[in-house]
Structure formats: C-alpha cells, structure tokens
N, C-alpha and C positions, 0 to 999 in steps of 0.2 A: 086629638093629641096623643101620641104615644106615651104612656106612663114610663117615666125613667127610674133609675134606682136612686137611693138616698146618696147624697153627696157627702154625708158624714160617716155612715157606717157600711154603705154598700148594699143594704137590704133591698130587695126588690118589691116590696109591698108598701106602696105609698097610697094614702087615702086623699082623695080630691076635696078641696074647700075653696074659700075665696076670702079676700080682704076687702072690706068696705071702708070707704072714706066717710067717717062719722062727721067730719067738718063740712061736708057737702049737704045742701038742703034736702037732697033726695036719697042720701046714703049711696052715692055712686060706687061702683066697683074700682078697684085699683087699676091705674093705667101707667104705662111707661111711655115717656115722651123722649123723642130723638133730640140730642143736643144738650148743651150745658144749661143748668138752672139759671133762669133770669127772673128777678122778682119786680113786681110793679110798685107803685107809690104806697100801697097799703100792705106791702110784704107778701102778697100772694104770688104764686108762680105764673108767669106769663105762658098761656097756652094757645091762644088764638092763632090758627093757621099752621100749628105744629103737627107733625105726624106722630100718631100714638097707636098703641096696641093694648089689649087686656092683659092683665097679669093673672096667671093661674097659679094657685098655691096648692102644694101636696105636703102632707105630714107623714113622716115615717112611722109605721105602726110598731117598730121595734124601739127606736131611740127618741122618737117624737120630734126629730129635727125637722124644720120647715124649710122646704125648698120652693123657689119661685121660678116659673117659666113664662115665656111668651111663645106665641105660635109664629 
C-alpha cells in the first residue's frame, strides 16, 4: 500500500500501525464491512456473508493524527 500524507496537517511521514478488536476472543484486526450496520439479537454486528477488508492505520509523526485506509 502506498503511504499517503496526513489528512490533518499534510505531512508526508506516516508511521504504520494497526487497530485490534479487543472484544474478539482472538484479538482480531479491525475490518471494514460493506453496507449499513445491522445488529443481531444480542447487539453484535451481523457479519456473516458480508464483504470485508482489513483496515490499515497510520499515525502522523508531526501532529499524531491517526488516518485509516483500506486497500
């Protein structure tokens, strides 16, 4: 993935990182799902059969703003 510039200050030095889902039993990485959020009977997001991609997080080395991207 090509590194982009900070969407807050425009600086071109972003450091990579990731967001983990601490509510998941295996500490899964953050994912983006296509479509509006639908919840099940117990309040969790309905994900079965939905298209998803990993979310990549970059932190600006100047202003510390966090930008999120998908491939």
